[in-house]
C-alpha positions in Angstrom: 0.0 0.2 -0.1 1.1 3.5 -0.4 1.5 5.9 2.3 -1.5 7.8 1.3 -3.6 4.6 1.5 -2.1 3.7 5.0 -3.1 7.1 6.3 -6.6 6.8 4.8 -7.1 3.4 6.3 -5.6 4.6 9.7 -7.5 7.8 10.1 -10.0 8.0 11.5 -10.3 4.2 12.3 -7.4 4.1 14.8 -6.5 7.7 15.2 -8.4 10.9 15.5 -7.9 13.4 12.7 -6.2 16.5 14.1 -8.9 18.8 12.5 -12.0 20.7 14.0 -14.8 18.3 14.5 -16.8 20.2 11.5 -14.2 19.6 9.1 -15.2 19.0 5.5 -14.3 15.6 3.3 -12.2 18.2 1.2 -10.3 19.3 4.3 -9.8 15.7 5.3 -8.4 14.6 2.2 -6.0 17.8 1.8 -4.8 16.9 5.3 -4.1 13.3 4.4 -2.4 14.4 1.3 0.0 16.9 3.1 0.6 14.3 5.6 1.5 11.5 3.2 3.8 13.9 1.2 5.6 14.7 4.6 6.0 11.1 5.6 7.1 10.0 1.9 9.8 12.7 2.0 10.8 11.4 5.5 11.0 7.8 4.1 12.9 8.8 1.1 15.6 10.8 2.9 16.0 7.9 5.6 16.1 5.1 2.9 19.0 7.0 1.3 20.9 7.3 4.5 20.4 3.6 5.1 21.3 2.4 1.8 24.6 4.3 1.7 25.5 3.2 5.1 24.6 -0.5 4.2 26.7 -0.3 1.0 29.6 1.2 3.0 29.2 -1.6 5.7 29.2 -4.2 2.8 32.5 -2.7 1.5 34.3 -2.9 4.9 33.1 -6.3 5.6 34.0 -7.8 2.2 36.9 -5.5 0.9 35.3 -4.8 -2.4 32.2 -3.0 -3.7 28.9 -5.2 -4.1 27.9 -6.3 -7.3 24.5 -4.7 -9.0 22.1 -7.0 -7.7 23.5 -6.9 -4.4 23.2 -3.2 -4.4 19.7 -3.5 -5.5 19.0 -5.8 -2.6 20.5 -3.5 0.0 18.6 -0.4 -1.5 15.3 -2.3 -1.4 15.9 -3.5 2.2 16.8 0.1 3.3 13.5 1.4 1.7 11.5 -1.2 3.4 13.4 -0.5 6.8 12.9 3.1 6.4 9.1 2.8 5.6 8.7 0.6 8.7 10.8 3.0 11.0 8.9 6.3 9.8 5.6 4.6 9.9 6.0 2.9 13.4 7.4 6.2 14.8 5.0 8.7 13.2 1.8 6.4 13.0 1.5 3.0 14.5 3.2 4.0 17.9 0.4 6.7 18.4 -2.3 4.0 18.1 -3.6 3.3 21.5 -3.6 -0.3 22.4 -6.6 -2.1 24.0 -5.9 -3.4 27.4 -5.8 -7.2 26.1 -3.8 -6.2 23.1 -0.1 -5.5 22.3 2.0 -4.2 19.3 2.4 -7.8 17.8 -1.3 -8.3 17.5 -2.0 -4.8 16.6 0.6 -5.4 13.6 -1.3 -8.8 12.7 -4.6 -6.9 12.7 -3.3 -4.2 10.3 -1.8 -7.0 8.2 -5.0 -8.9 8.0 -6.8 -5.4 7.2 -4.4 -4.8 4.4 -2.7 -1.9 5.9 0.6 -3.6 5.9 1.8 -5.6 2.9 2.2 -9.3 3.6 3.7 -10.3 0.2 6.0 -8.4 -2.3 4.0 -7.2 -5.5 3.6 -9.7 -8.3 4.9 -8.5 -11.6 2.3 -7.8 -14.3 2.6 -9.0 -17.9 4.6 -6.2 -19.7 3.1 -7.3 -23.3 2.1 -4.1 -25.0 3.6 -1.8 -22.5 6.3 0.5 -24.1 9.7 0.8 -22.6 9.0 4.3 -21.7 6.4 3.2 -19.2 8.0 -0.2 -18.1 11.3 1.0 -16.8 9.9 3.3 -14.1 7.1 0.9 -13.1 8.0 -1.8 -10.4 4.9 -3.7 -11.8 6.4 -4.1 -15.2 10.1 -3.6 -15.5 12.7 -6.5 -15.5 15.9 -6.8 -13.9 19.0 -5.9 -16.1 21.4 -8.8 -17.1 25.0 -9.0 -15.7 26.2 -7.5 -19.0 23.8 -4.6 -18.7 24.9 -4.1 -15.0 28.4 -3.8 -15.9 27.6 -1.5 -18.8 25.7 0.7 -16.4 28.7 1.1 -14.2 31.0 2.0 -17.2 28.5 4.5 -18.6 27.6 6.3 -15.4 30.1 5.3 -12.9 30.4 6.1 -9.1 31.0 8.4 -7.3 30.0 10.8 -10.1 26.5 8.9 -10.2 24.7 7.6 -7.0 23.8 3.9 -6.4 20.0 4.6 -6.9 20.9 6.4 -10.3 22.7 3.2 -11.4 19.8 1.0 -10.4 17.2 3.1 -12.2 19.6 3.2 -15.2 19.7 -0.6 -15.3 15.9 -0.8 -15.4 16.0 1.8 -18.2 18.6 0.0 -20.3 16.7 -3.3 -19.8 13.6 -2.1 -21.0 15.2 -0.5 -24.2 17.1 -3.9 -24.9 13.7 -5.6 -24.6 12.2 -3.4 -27.2 15.3 -3.5 -29.5 16.0 0.2 -28.9 19.8 1.3 -28.9 21.6 1.8 -25.8 24.8 3.7 -25.0 28.0 1.9 -25.4 30.2 4.3 -23.2 29.9 7.4 -21.1 31.1 9.5 -24.2 28.1 8.3 -26.3 25.7 11.0 -27.1 22.8 8.7 -26.1 24.2 8.4 -22.6 23.7 12.2 -22.3 20.3 12.0 -23.7 19.1 9.3 -21.5 20.7 10.7 -18.2 17.9 13.4 -17.8 15.4 10.7 -17.8 16.8 8.6 -15.1 17.5 12.2 -12.9 14.0 13.2 -13.6 12.8 9.6 -12.3 15.1 9.6 -9.2 14.0 13.3 -8.4 10.2 12.0 -8.7 10.7 9.5 -6.1 10.6 12.1 -3.3 7.0 13.2 -3.6 5.5 9.9 -4.3 2.9 9.2 -1.5 
């Protein structure tokens, strides 16, 4: 579920809305949207901090940089952990527990009601969906091959480009390859300069997503 969907389920079922008693439905929705924006930004910022810390810890423990798929795993784990931390501190911790309840049973109740996700999303059939839409959508995009991972690292190397940039770049190149579209061969390839703004735009768009 998105942060906005979580808030919509939580308020006012589990928590009172911090609005006047005579608030209108529009005021309620505006407050929920603004609060979802605030929490989404907090999750985004914390996930980046946690991901970079996890990658640096990996390097210290293994004496080498993690490969592409390991980095993806570290970033995804950091995102989920950041969402759990922020939602727990900002939302779930504020929910009053019944006398015969505890945090574990509350979490189970939220899971059953659909507020917390039990399983990762299932990838949808990408047939007929153009690469321009697939590479930015977790429901449709595919993981890049090892060859594409290495190519991303050559075209957009660190530290000039962030881990998140490289991950999104991998999705973009994988989607273009699937559709038979050309991909850059080096960082000096003009196509690399044309595609970089698309990746930067998608990276920037992650912040306000609810």
